[in-house]
PDBQT receptor file of N, H, CA, C and O in Angstrom, charges set to zero:
ATOM      1  N   MET A   1      33.701  39.816 -83.480  1.00  0.00    +0.000 N 
ATOM      2  CA  MET A   1      34.956  40.467 -83.803  1.00  0.00    +0.000 C 
ATOM      3  C   MET A   1      36.018  40.173 -82.743  1.00  0.00    +0.000 C 
ATOM      4  O   MET A   1      37.207  40.084 -83.050  1.00  0.00    +0.000 OA
ATOM      5  N   GLU A   2      35.575  40.024 -81.499  1.00  0.00    +0.000 N 
ATOM      6  H   GLU A   2      34.609  40.096 -81.250  1.00  0.00    +0.000 HD
ATOM      7  CA  GLU A   2      36.537  39.760 -80.434  1.00  0.00    +0.000 C 
ATOM      8  C   GLU A   2      37.155  38.371 -80.560  1.00  0.00    +0.000 C 
ATOM      9  O   GLU A   2      38.262  38.129 -80.078  1.00  0.00    +0.000 OA
ATOM     10  N   ALA A   3      36.433  37.463 -81.208  1.00  0.00    +0.000 N 
ATOM     11  H   ALA A   3      35.534  37.659 -81.600  1.00  0.00    +0.000 HD
ATOM     12  CA  ALA A   3      36.961  36.108 -81.374  1.00  0.00    +0.000 C 
ATOM     13  C   ALA A   3      38.182  36.092 -82.294  1.00  0.00    +0.000 C 
ATOM     14  O   ALA A   3      39.046  35.224 -82.173  1.00  0.00    +0.000 OA
ATOM     15  N   LEU A   4      38.246  37.048 -83.204  1.00  0.00    +0.000 N 
ATOM     16  H   LEU A   4      37.544  37.753 -83.302  1.00  0.00    +0.000 HD
ATOM     17  CA  LEU A   4      39.391  37.102 -84.113  1.00  0.00    +0.000 C 
ATOM     18  C   LEU A   4      40.683  37.418 -83.377  1.00  0.00    +0.000 C 
ATOM     19  O   LEU A   4      41.755  36.980 -83.794  1.00  0.00    +0.000 OA
ATOM     20  N   TYR A   5      40.595  38.169 -82.294  1.00  0.00    +0.000 N 
ATOM     21  H   TYR A   5      39.724  38.525 -81.956  1.00  0.00    +0.000 HD
ATOM     22  CA  TYR A   5      41.797  38.479 -81.512  1.00  0.00    +0.000 C 
ATOM     23  C   TYR A   5      42.383  37.225 -80.879  1.00  0.00    +0.000 C 
ATOM     24  O   TYR A   5      43.572  37.186 -80.561  1.00  0.00    +0.000 OA
ATOM     25  N   LEU A   6      41.576  36.224 -80.699  1.00  0.00    +0.000 N 
ATOM     26  H   LEU A   6      40.610  36.256 -80.957  1.00  0.00    +0.000 HD
ATOM     27  CA  LEU A   6      42.055  34.948 -80.159  1.00  0.00    +0.000 C 
ATOM     28  C   LEU A   6      42.401  33.963 -81.270  1.00  0.00    +0.000 C 
ATOM     29  O   LEU A   6      43.411  33.264 -81.192  1.00  0.00    +0.000 OA
ATOM     30  N   LEU A   7      41.566  33.907 -82.298  1.00  0.00    +0.000 N 
ATOM     31  H   LEU A   7      40.745  34.474 -82.361  1.00  0.00    +0.000 HD
ATOM     32  CA  LEU A   7      41.737  32.885 -83.334  1.00  0.00    +0.000 C 
ATOM     33  C   LEU A   7      42.921  33.148 -84.252  1.00  0.00    +0.000 C 
ATOM     34  O   LEU A   7      43.579  32.201 -84.682  1.00  0.00    +0.000 OA
ATOM     35  N   ILE A   8      43.209  34.398 -84.561  1.00  0.00    +0.000 N 
ATOM     36  H   ILE A   8      42.674  35.167 -84.212  1.00  0.00    +0.000 HD
ATOM     37  CA  ILE A   8      44.321  34.692 -85.468  1.00  0.00    +0.000 C 
ATOM     38  C   ILE A   8      45.664  34.311 -84.852  1.00  0.00    +0.000 C 
ATOM     39  O   ILE A   8      46.453  33.651 -85.528  1.00  0.00    +0.000 OA
ATOM     40  N   PRO A   9      45.972  34.685 -83.611  1.00  0.00    +0.000 N 
ATOM     41  CA  PRO A   9      47.252  34.222 -83.038  1.00  0.00    +0.000 C 
ATOM     42  C   PRO A   9      47.309  32.713 -82.837  1.00  0.00    +0.000 C 
ATOM     43  O   PRO A   9      48.372  32.115 -83.003  1.00  0.00    +0.000 OA
ATOM     44  N   LEU A  10      46.195  32.087 -82.486  1.00  0.00    +0.000 N 
ATOM     45  H   LEU A  10      45.331  32.573 -82.352  1.00  0.00    +0.000 HD
ATOM     46  CA  LEU A  10      46.198  30.631 -82.324  1.00  0.00    +0.000 C 
ATOM     47  C   LEU A  10      46.441  29.921 -83.650  1.00  0.00    +0.000 C 
ATOM     48  O   LEU A  10      47.208  28.959 -83.701  1.00  0.00    +0.000 OA
ATOM     49  N   SER A  11      45.807  30.376 -84.711  1.00  0.00    +0.000 N 
ATOM     50  H   SER A  11      45.184  31.157 -84.669  1.00  0.00    +0.000 HD
ATOM     51  CA  SER A  11      46.015  29.722 -86.007  1.00  0.00    +0.000 C 
ATOM     52  C   SER A  11      47.421  29.984 -86.540  1.00  0.00    +0.000 C 
ATOM     53  O   SER A  11      48.019  29.105 -87.161  1.00  0.00    +0.000 OA
ATOM     54  N   THR A  12      47.950  31.170 -86.305  1.00  0.00    +0.000 N 
ATOM     55  H   THR A  12      47.465  31.884 -85.800  1.00  0.00    +0.000 HD
ATOM     56  CA  THR A  12      49.329  31.458 -86.721  1.00  0.00    +0.000 C 
ATOM     57  C   THR A  12      50.312  30.584 -85.951  1.00  0.00    +0.000 C 
ATOM     58  O   THR A  12      51.264  30.057 -86.528  1.00  0.00    +0.000 OA
ATOM     59  N   GLY A  13      50.086  30.432 -84.663  1.00  0.00    +0.000 N 
ATOM     60  H   GLY A  13      49.313  30.860 -84.194  1.00  0.00    +0.000 HD
ATOM     61  CA  GLY A  13      50.947  29.558 -83.866  1.00  0.00    +0.000 C 
ATOM     62  C   GLY A  13      50.856  28.109 -84.314  1.00  0.00    +0.000 C 
ATOM     63  O   GLY A  13      51.863  27.401 -84.335  1.00  0.00    +0.000 OA
ATOM     64  N   LEU A  14      49.662  27.663 -84.673  1.00  0.00    +0.000 N 
ATOM     65  H   LEU A  14      48.844  28.238 -84.657  1.00  0.00    +0.000 HD
ATOM     66  CA  LEU A  14      49.488  26.292 -85.145  1.00  0.00    +0.000 C 
ATOM     67  C   LEU A  14      50.209  26.056 -86.463  1.00  0.00    +0.000 C 
ATOM     68  O   LEU A  14      50.799  24.994 -86.662  1.00  0.00    +0.000 OA
ATOM     69  N   VAL A  15      50.172  27.021 -87.357  1.00  0.00    +0.000 N 
ATOM     70  H   VAL A  15      49.693  27.884 -87.196  1.00  0.00    +0.000 HD
ATOM     71  CA  VAL A  15      50.878  26.900 -88.640  1.00  0.00    +0.000 C 
ATOM     72  C   VAL A  15      52.389  26.841 -88.421  1.00  0.00    +0.000 C 
ATOM     73  O   VAL A  15      53.074  26.020 -89.030  1.00  0.00    +0.000 OA
ATOM     74  N   PHE A  16      52.909  27.713 -87.552  1.00  0.00    +0.000 N 
ATOM     75  H   PHE A  16      52.352  28.380 -87.057  1.00  0.00    +0.000 HD
ATOM     76  CA  PHE A  16      54.342  27.686 -87.277  1.00  0.00    +0.000 C 
ATOM     77  C   PHE A  16      54.758  26.384 -86.601  1.00  0.00    +0.000 C 
ATOM     78  O   PHE A  16      55.850  25.878 -86.861  1.00  0.00    +0.000 OA
ATOM     79  N   PHE A  17      53.908  25.838 -85.740  1.00  0.00    +0.000 N 
ATOM     80  H   PHE A  17      53.021  26.249 -85.529  1.00  0.00    +0.000 HD
ATOM     81  CA  PHE A  17      54.198  24.555 -85.101  1.00  0.00    +0.000 C 
ATOM     82  C   PHE A  17      54.232  23.433 -86.125  1.00  0.00    +0.000 C 
ATOM     83  O   PHE A  17      55.097  22.561 -86.052  1.00  0.00    +0.000 OA
ATOM     84  N   ALA A  18      53.301  23.437 -87.085  1.00  0.00    +0.000 N 
ATOM     85  H   ALA A  18      52.598  24.145 -87.145  1.00  0.00    +0.000 HD
ATOM     86  CA  ALA A  18      53.274  22.405 -88.125  1.00  0.00    +0.000 C 
ATOM     87  C   ALA A  18      54.505  22.501 -89.019  1.00  0.00    +0.000 C 
ATOM     88  O   ALA A  18      55.073  21.477 -89.398  1.00  0.00    +0.000 OA
ATOM     89  N   ILE A  19      54.923  23.712 -89.357  1.00  0.00    +0.000 N 
ATOM     90  H   ILE A  19      54.462  24.544 -89.049  1.00  0.00    +0.000 HD
ATOM     91  CA  ILE A  19      56.129  23.890 -90.177  1.00  0.00    +0.000 C 
ATOM     92  C   ILE A  19      57.357  23.429 -89.405  1.00  0.00    +0.000 C 
ATOM     93  O   ILE A  19      58.230  22.771 -89.971  1.00  0.00    +0.000 OA
ATOM     94  N   TRP A  20      57.437  23.765 -88.124  1.00  0.00    +0.000 N 
ATOM     95  H   TRP A  20      56.728  24.300 -87.664  1.00  0.00    +0.000 HD
ATOM     96  CA  TRP A  20      58.567  23.332 -87.295  1.00  0.00    +0.000 C 
ATOM     97  C   TRP A  20      58.610  21.810 -87.196  1.00  0.00    +0.000 C 
ATOM     98  O   TRP A  20      59.683  21.211 -87.274  1.00  0.00    +0.000 OA
ATOM     99  N   LEU A  21      57.453  21.189 -87.026  1.00  0.00    +0.000 N 
ATOM    100  H   LEU A  21      56.582  21.675 -86.963  1.00  0.00    +0.000 HD
ATOM    101  CA  LEU A  21      57.386  19.732 -86.921  1.00  0.00    +0.000 C 
ATOM    102  C   LEU A  21      57.821  19.062 -88.221  1.00  0.00    +0.000 C 
ATOM    103  O   LEU A  21      58.506  18.040 -88.191  1.00  0.00    +0.000 OA
ATOM    104  N   PHE A  22      57.428  19.628 -89.359  1.00  0.00    +0.000 N 
ATOM    105  H   PHE A  22      56.872  20.458 -89.383  1.00  0.00    +0.000 HD
ATOM    106  CA  PHE A  22      57.841  19.082 -90.649  1.00  0.00    +0.000 C 
ATOM    107  C   PHE A  22      59.354  19.162 -90.824  1.00  0.00    +0.000 C 
ATOM    108  O   PHE A  22      59.982  18.184 -91.231  1.00  0.00    +0.000 OA
ATOM    109  N   PHE A  23      59.946  20.322 -90.518  1.00  0.00    +0.000 N 
ATOM    110  H   PHE A  23      59.436  21.116 -90.188  1.00  0.00    +0.000 HD
ATOM    111  CA  PHE A  23      61.388  20.465 -90.684  1.00  0.00    +0.000 C 
ATOM    112  C   PHE A  23      62.158  19.623 -89.677  1.00  0.00    +0.000 C 
ATOM    113  O   PHE A  23      63.252  19.152 -89.987  1.00  0.00    +0.000 OA
ATOM    114  N   LYS A  24      61.624  19.426 -88.497  1.00  0.00    +0.000 N 
ATOM    115  H   LYS A  24      60.735  19.809 -88.246  1.00  0.00    +0.000 HD
ATOM    116  CA  LYS A  24      62.265  18.558 -87.520  1.00  0.00    +0.000 C 
ATOM    117  C   LYS A  24      62.268  17.108 -88.017  1.00  0.00    +0.000 C 
ATOM    118  O   LYS A  24      63.271  16.409 -87.875  1.00  0.00    +0.000 OA
ATOM    119  N   ALA A  25      61.170  16.663 -88.587  1.00  0.00    +0.000 N 
ATOM    120  H   ALA A  25      60.355  17.231 -88.702  1.00  0.00    +0.000 HD
ATOM    121  CA  ALA A  25      61.113  15.316 -89.144  1.00  0.00    +0.000 C 
ATOM    122  C   ALA A  25      62.015  15.186 -90.359  1.00  0.00    +0.000 C 
ATOM    123  O   ALA A  25      62.640  14.144 -90.561  1.00  0.00    +0.000 OA
ATOM    124  N   SER A  26      62.089  16.219 -91.159  1.00  0.00    +0.000 N 
ATOM    125  H   SER A  26      61.581  17.065 -90.995  1.00  0.00    +0.000 HD
ATOM    126  CA  SER A  26      62.943  16.193 -92.341  1.00  0.00    +0.000 C 
ATOM    127  C   SER A  26      64.421  16.155 -91.963  1.00  0.00    +0.000 C 
ATOM    128  O   SER A  26      65.197  15.425 -92.580  1.00  0.00    +0.000 OA
ATOM    129  N   ASP A  27      64.813  16.923 -90.969  1.00  0.00    +0.000 N 
ATOM    130  H   ASP A  27      64.182  17.515 -90.467  1.00  0.00    +0.000 HD
ATOM    131  CA  ASP A  27      66.204  16.908 -90.517  1.00  0.00    +0.000 C 
ATOM    132  C   ASP A  27      66.560  15.612 -89.810  1.00  0.00    +0.000 C 
ATOM    133  O   ASP A  27      67.724  15.214 -89.800  1.00  0.00    +0.000 OA
ATOM    134  N   GLY A  28      65.587  14.956 -89.224  1.00  0.00    +0.000 N 
ATOM    135  H   GLY A  28      64.640  15.279 -89.232  1.00  0.00    +0.000 HD
ATOM    136  CA  GLY A  28      65.828  13.705 -88.516  1.00  0.00    +0.000 C 
ATOM    137  C   GLY A  28      65.911  12.495 -89.430  1.00  0.00    +0.000 C 
ATOM    138  O   GLY A  28      66.134  11.383 -88.952  1.00  0.00    +0.000 OA
ATOM    139  N   GLY A  29      65.738  12.681 -90.730  1.00  0.00    +0.000 N 
ATOM    140  H   GLY A  29      65.557  13.584 -91.119  1.00  0.00    +0.000 HD
ATOM    141  CA  GLY A  29      65.860  11.577 -91.677  1.00  0.00    +0.000 C 
ATOM    142  C   GLY A  29      64.582  10.793 -91.877  1.00  0.00    +0.000 C 
ATOM    143  O   GLY A  29      64.629   9.655 -92.344  1.00  0.00    +0.000 OA
ATOM    144  N   GLN A  30      63.451  11.364 -91.539  1.00  0.00    +0.000 N 
ATOM    145  H   GLN A  30      63.413  12.288 -91.159  1.00  0.00    +0.000 HD
ATOM    146  CA  GLN A  30      62.183  10.659 -91.660  1.00  0.00    +0.000 C 
ATOM    147  C   GLN A  30      61.828  10.374 -93.115  1.00  0.00    +0.000 C 
ATOM    148  O   GLN A  30      61.171   9.374 -93.403  1.00  0.00    +0.000 OA
ATOM    149  N   PHE A  31      62.250  11.231 -94.030  1.00  0.00    +0.000 N 
ATOM    150  H   PHE A  31      62.785  12.043 -93.796  1.00  0.00    +0.000 HD
ATOM    151  CA  PHE A  31      61.859  11.111 -95.427  1.00  0.00    +0.000 C 
ATOM    152  C   PHE A  31      63.021  10.675 -96.317  1.00  0.00    +0.000 C 
ATOM    153  O   PHE A  31      63.031  10.996 -97.505  1.00  0.00    +0.000 OA
ATOM    154  N   GLU A  32      63.988   9.959 -95.778  1.00  0.00    +0.000 N 
ATOM    155  H   GLU A  32      63.980   9.698 -94.812  1.00  0.00    +0.000 HD
ATOM    156  CA  GLU A  32      65.177   9.603 -96.543  1.00  0.00    +0.000 C 
ATOM    157  C   GLU A  32      64.912   8.481 -97.549  1.00  0.00    +0.000 C 
ATOM    158  O   GLU A  32      65.243   8.630 -98.725  1.00  0.00    +0.000 OA
ATOM    159  N   ASP A  33      64.333   7.379 -97.122  1.00  0.00    +0.000 N 
ATOM    160  H   ASP A  33      64.065   7.257 -96.167  1.00  0.00    +0.000 HD
ATOM    161  CA  ASP A  33      64.151   6.211 -97.986  1.00  0.00    +0.000 C 
ATOM    162  C   ASP A  33      62.667   5.991 -98.230  1.00  0.00    +0.000 C 
ATOM    163  O   ASP A  33      61.997   5.307 -97.457  1.00  0.00    +0.000 OA
ATOM    164  N   LEU A  34      62.155   6.574 -99.309  1.00  0.00    +0.000 N 
ATOM    165  H   LEU A  34      62.699   7.130 -99.937  1.00  0.00    +0.000 HD
ATOM    166  CA  LEU A  34      60.735   6.438 -99.607  1.00  0.00    +0.000 C 
ATOM    167  C   LEU A  34      60.444   5.225-100.490  1.00  0.00    +0.000 C 
ATOM    168  O   LEU A  34      59.322   4.719-100.483  1.00  0.00    +0.000 OA
ATOM    169  N   GLN A  35      61.427   4.752-101.246  1.00  0.00    +0.000 N 
ATOM    170  H   GLN A  35      62.339   5.163-101.252  1.00  0.00    +0.000 HD
ATOM    171  CA  GLN A  35      61.222   3.622-102.142  1.00  0.00    +0.000 C 
ATOM    172  C   GLN A  35      61.410   2.280-101.438  1.00  0.00    +0.000 C 
ATOM    173  O   GLN A  35      60.770   1.301-101.822  1.00  0.00    +0.000 OA
ATOM    174  N   GLY A  36      62.253   2.205-100.437  1.00  0.00    +0.000 N 
ATOM    175  H   GLY A  36      62.773   3.001-100.125  1.00  0.00    +0.000 HD
ATOM    176  CA  GLY A  36      62.572   0.938 -99.787  1.00  0.00    +0.000 C 
ATOM    177  C   GLY A  36      61.370   0.203 -99.225  1.00  0.00    +0.000 C 
ATOM    178  O   GLY A  36      61.165  -0.958 -99.580  1.00  0.00    +0.000 OA
ATOM    179  N   PRO A  37      60.563   0.816 -98.363  1.00  0.00    +0.000 N 
ATOM    180  CA  PRO A  37      59.399   0.112 -97.826  1.00  0.00    +0.000 C 
ATOM    181  C   PRO A  37      58.375  -0.241 -98.893  1.00  0.00    +0.000 C 
ATOM    182  O   PRO A  37      57.695  -1.260 -98.780  1.00  0.00    +0.000 OA
ATOM    183  N   ALA A  38      58.255   0.586 -99.930  1.00  0.00    +0.000 N 
ATOM    184  H   ALA A  38      58.808   1.414-100.022  1.00  0.00    +0.000 HD
ATOM    185  CA  ALA A  38      57.282   0.292-100.990  1.00  0.00    +0.000 C 
ATOM    186  C   ALA A  38      57.702  -0.931-101.799  1.00  0.00    +0.000 C 
ATOM    187  O   ALA A  38      56.851  -1.710-102.227  1.00  0.00    +0.000 OA
ATOM    188  N   GLU A  39      59.000  -1.107-102.013  1.00  0.00    +0.000 N 
ATOM    189  H   GLU A  39      59.692  -0.474-101.666  1.00  0.00    +0.000 HD
ATOM    190  CA  GLU A  39      59.465  -2.265-102.773  1.00  0.00    +0.000 C 
ATOM    191  C   GLU A  39      59.600  -3.494-101.882  1.00  0.00    +0.000 C 
ATOM    192  O   GLU A  39      59.465  -4.618-102.364  1.00  0.00    +0.000 OA
ATOM    193  N   ARG A  40      59.862  -3.303-100.606  1.00  0.00    +0.000 N 
ATOM    194  H   ARG A  40      59.972  -2.389-100.215  1.00  0.00    +0.000 HD
ATOM    195  CA  ARG A  40      60.042  -4.424 -99.687  1.00  0.00    +0.000 C 
ATOM    196  C   ARG A  40      58.748  -5.231 -99.510  1.00  0.00    +0.000 C 
ATOM    197  O   ARG A  40      58.794  -6.442 -99.295  1.00  0.00    +0.000 OA
ATOM    198  N   ILE A  41      57.605  -4.559 -99.602  1.00  0.00    +0.000 N 
ATOM    199  H   ILE A  41      57.568  -3.575 -99.777  1.00  0.00    +0.000 HD
ATOM    200  CA  ILE A  41      56.345  -5.263 -99.411  1.00  0.00    +0.000 C 
ATOM    201  C   ILE A  41      56.032  -6.170-100.604  1.00  0.00    +0.000 C 
ATOM    202  O   ILE A  41      55.251  -7.113-100.480  1.00  0.00    +0.000 OA
ATOM    203  N   LEU A  42      56.634  -5.890-101.744  1.00  0.00    +0.000 N 
ATOM    204  H   LEU A  42      57.269  -5.124-101.845  1.00  0.00    +0.000 HD
ATOM    205  CA  LEU A  42      56.385  -6.697-102.935  1.00  0.00    +0.000 C 
ATOM    206  C   LEU A  42      57.284  -7.927-103.022  1.00  0.00    +0.000 C 
ATOM    207  O   LEU A  42      57.027  -8.814-103.836  1.00  0.00    +0.000 OA
ATOM    208  N   GLN A  43      58.315  -8.000-102.215  1.00  0.00    +0.000 N 
ATOM    209  H   GLN A  43      58.524  -7.280-101.554  1.00  0.00    +0.000 HD
ATOM    210  CA  GLN A  43      59.219  -9.138-102.261  1.00  0.00    +0.000 C 
ATOM    211  C   GLN A  43      58.557 -10.365-101.630  1.00  0.00    +0.000 C 
ATOM    212  O   GLN A  43      57.791 -10.255-100.673  1.00  0.00    +0.000 OA
ATOM    213  N   ASP A  44      58.868 -11.517-102.183  1.00  0.00    +0.000 N 
ATOM    214  H   ASP A  44      59.491 -11.607-102.960  1.00  0.00    +0.000 HD
ATOM    215  CA  ASP A  44      58.295 -12.771-101.696  1.00  0.00    +0.000 C 
ATOM    216  C   ASP A  44      59.130 -13.315-100.556  1.00  0.00    +0.000 C 
ATOM    217  O   ASP A  44      60.293 -13.667-100.751  1.00  0.00    +0.000 OA
ATOM    218  N   ASP A  45      58.557 -13.388 -99.375  1.00  0.00    +0.000 N 
ATOM    219  H   ASP A  45      57.612 -13.102 -99.216  1.00  0.00    +0.000 HD
ATOM    220  CA  ASP A  45      59.259 -13.870 -98.191  1.00  0.00    +0.000 C 
ATOM    221  C   ASP A  45      58.689 -15.206 -97.712  1.00  0.00    +0.000 C 
ATOM    222  O   ASP A  45      58.307 -15.339 -96.549  1.00  0.00    +0.000 OA
ATOM    223  N   ASP A  46      58.635 -16.178 -98.596  1.00  0.00    +0.000 N 
ATOM    224  H   ASP A  46      58.945 -16.069 -99.540  1.00  0.00    +0.000 HD
ATOM    225  CA  ASP A  46      58.126 -17.495 -98.220  1.00  0.00    +0.000 C 
ATOM    226  C   ASP A  46      59.165 -18.344 -97.536  1.00  0.00    +0.000 C 
ATOM    227  O   ASP A  46      58.814 -19.396 -97.003  1.00  0.00    +0.000 OA
ATOM    228  N   ASN A  47      60.412 -17.957 -97.517  1.00  0.00    +0.000 N 
ATOM    229  H   ASN A  47      60.697 -17.102 -97.950  1.00  0.00    +0.000 HD
ATOM    230  CA  ASN A  47      61.475 -18.754 -96.936  1.00  0.00    +0.000 C 
ATOM    231  C   ASN A  47      61.690 -18.423 -95.460  1.00  0.00    +0.000 C 
ATOM    232  O   ASN A  47      62.803 -18.093 -95.051  1.00  0.00    +0.000 OA
ATOM    233  N   THR A  48      60.656 -18.508 -94.686  1.00  0.00    +0.000 N 
ATOM    234  H   THR A  48      59.751 -18.776 -95.018  1.00  0.00    +0.000 HD
ATOM    235  CA  THR A  48      60.776 -18.236 -93.249  1.00  0.00    +0.000 C 
ATOM    236  C   THR A  48      61.103 -19.519 -92.519  1.00  0.00    +0.000 C 
ATOM    237  O   THR A  48      60.598 -20.585 -92.870  1.00  0.00    +0.000 OA
ATOM    238  N   ALA A  49      61.943 -19.423 -91.506  1.00  0.00    +0.000 N 
ATOM    239  H   ALA A  49      62.353 -18.557 -91.221  1.00  0.00    +0.000 HD
ATOM    240  CA  ALA A  49      62.315 -20.589 -90.720  1.00  0.00    +0.000 C 
ATOM    241  C   ALA A  49      61.252 -20.841 -89.648  1.00  0.00    +0.000 C 
ATOM    242  O   ALA A  49      61.023 -19.997 -88.781  1.00  0.00    +0.000 OA
ATOM    243  N   ASP A  50      60.624 -21.973 -89.711  1.00  0.00    +0.000 N 
ATOM    244  H   ASP A  50      60.810 -22.659 -90.415  1.00  0.00    +0.000 HD
ATOM    245  CA  ASP A  50      59.572 -22.308 -88.726  1.00  0.00    +0.000 C 
ATOM    246  C   ASP A  50      60.112 -23.217 -87.658  1.00  0.00    +0.000 C 
ATOM    247  O   ASP A  50      59.378 -23.604 -86.749  1.00  0.00    +0.000 OA
TER     248      ASP A  50
């Protein structure tokens, strides 16, 4: 029972940290262009200058 006094605040803090990290990444523009990299990998780039 004594372990719950430690685990509940630690898990609550971890959840709030994960939510803060998600919103920080979202505000920083991390999730702005989701289609660009997915379509860029399909383009044929054989015209490289050697």
